[in-house]
LOPA-431758 format. One record per residue (C-alpha): residue in one letter; x, y, z. Coordinates in steps of 0.2 Angstrom, whole numbers, plus 5000, padded with zeros to 4 digits. Example, Ala and Ser with C-alpha at 12.3 -4.5 7.8 and 13.67 -1.06 7.14 Angstrom:
2
A506249785039
S506849955036
This chain:
296
X514350934541
X514450834558
X512750814566
X513350804584
X511750884591
X509950904585
X509751034571
X509051194579
X507551264570
X507651454568
X505851514568
X506151694563
X506851654546
X506351544531
X507451464518
X506951504500
X508651524491
X508651434474
X509851374461
X509351454445
X509351384427
X510651504422
X511851444435
X512551314424
X512151184437
X510451114431
X510450924427
X512050904437
X512150804454
X512150924468
X513050804479
X514550774467
X515950894470
X516450864452
X515250894438
X514150744436
X512650734424
X511050694434
X509350724426
X508350654440
X507350784450
X507250724468
X506050784480
X506050784499
X505150874513
X506250974525
X506151104538
X507151264535
X508551214547
X508851044539
X508751124521
X510251234526
X511151094534
X511050984518
X511451134506
X513051164516
X513550994521
X513050874507
X512550984492
X514151094489
X513151254494
X511851224480
X510151284485
X508651184479
X507951214462
X506251224469
X505251254485
X503451194486
X502051204498
X502451224517
X501351124530
X501551024546
X502450854544
X503950754548
X505650824542
X506550704530
X508150734539
X507950774558
X506350664559
X505450784569
X503650854566
X503851034561
X503351154547
X504151074532
X504251124514
X504451024498
X506251044491
X506950984475
X508650954468
X509550874454
X510350724462
X510950554455
X510050394461
X511550334471
X511850494480
X509950514483
X509950344492
X511250414503
X510250574507
X508650474511
X509650354523
X510150504534
X508550514543
X508550324547
X510350334552
X510050474564
X508550394572
X509450224574
X510950304583
X509850404594
X509050234599
X510750154603
X511150304614
X509450294623
X509650114626
X511350134633
X510850274644
X509250184651
X509750004651
X511649994653
X512350144661
X511350124677
X512049954680
X513749994674
X514050174679
X515950164675
X515650114657
X515350264645
X514750254627
X515450384615
X514850404597
X516450404587
X515750394570
X514250514570
X513150544555
X513950664543
X513150764529
X514450754516
X514650784498
X515350644486
X517150644480
X518150504473
X519350434485
X521150394481
X521150234492
X520050084489
X518850024503
X519849874506
X521449974509
X520550094520
X519849964531
X521549894536
X521950064545
X520250104552
X520350164571
X518450204574
X516750124572
X515150194576
X515350194595
X516650144608
X516350094626
X517750144639
X518050114657
X517950284664
X518650234681
X520450234674
X521450394669
X521350404655
X519850304651
X520250134644
X519350084628
X518549914630
X517549874614
X516749954599
X514949944594
X514449954576
X512749994572
X511749914557
X510049974552
X508649894543
X506749874542
X506749694548
X506649614565
X507949484568
X506649374576
X505749364559
X507349334549
X508249184543
X509649274535
X510549434540
X511649514526
X513149624529
X514049714514
X515849644512
X516549824514
X515649844531
X516349674537
X518049734532
X517849894541
X517349804557
X518849674556
X520049814551
X519649924566
X519749774578
X521449724571
X522049904570
X521549954588
X521649784596
X519849814603
X518449694600
X516849744592
X514949704595
X513649734581
X511949804586
X510549784573
X509249924574
X507549884567
X506950054559
X505350064549
X504550204540
X502850274546
X501850394535
X501050554538
X500750584519
X501650654510
X502950654524
X503750504533
X504450464550
X505750334555
X505250234570
X506350114579
X505549954584
X506949854592
X508749814594
X509749654594
X511649614596
X513049494592
X514949504591
X515949504575
X516749334579
X515049244582
X514349324567
X515749264556
X515449084563
X513749094556
X514249134538
X513249054525
X513849124508
X514549274499
X513649334484
X513449494473
X511849594478
X510549584465
X510649734453
X512149804462
X514049804461
X514249764479
X514549594487
X513649544503
X513949404516
X512449304522
X512349244540
X511149144550
X510149264559
X510349154575
X511949234578
X511049384586
X510249394603
X508949504611
X509649674617
X509049634635
X510449504636
X511849624633
X512049664651
X512449484655
X513849494642
X514549644650
X514349574668
X515449424663
X516749534654
X516349434638
X517349574628
X518949514636
X518749334628
X518049404612
X519749484607
X520649324606
X519249254594
X519149414584
X521049414581
X520849264570
X519749354557
X520449424541
X519849544528
X518949484513
X519649544496
């Protein structure tokens, strides 16, 4: 399910459908399209509208196995203060991390759009920001292609900026959004998964359009037992500058993924991005980005 607009709360109805024990789906991951054993009972506080959205978009039409107390708090998906209810599903740990990340991703992308509308658009009215890779509530299914193979043919990243004074509008550069709890000013090392790096480089090479990276500092604030994502700041760099600050590649602790460590000095405060546009830095960036290659 594509979340291209805020989830609308229908105050006239409540959602209390359940997946019963005799459904044959107990202790199986609700997000896996193929049967996958998951004995972890996961709990989240959601408004009725977001519960429906998760059921349809991410959980293969599986209703929660339990609905708890309803009270005023922050929804674990749309991040708004509403009447929320405790909901429980059987979901494996990996898929549950994806579900918990939806709230943070939605808040971060909203912050990028707000920054562009308030700080960039007024000074560069011909440049339009389009969110091309919006947050999608999706079930899990095994893919036929590897991430490495997919990266080589990517045509979209999170956002694309175009010159709307031409007909049709001319794409100028991508923006890839990365979200984490830390402020760049307080970091010495910034990490990026190898797969994410390959996605950026692959899209740049395939579209012949350079890419910038915006780090969004998003933290959790608590109104127990619920939590809200708050965006504290944004910083930017470009893919070529980031790669020039590479320190090492190593496997993440306790995970199968490999990550690239960079010197955090590659990033600049978001307030300086206007200067980068004013001097058309993206035109020179492509020549540097073309030299980058995928990492196997």
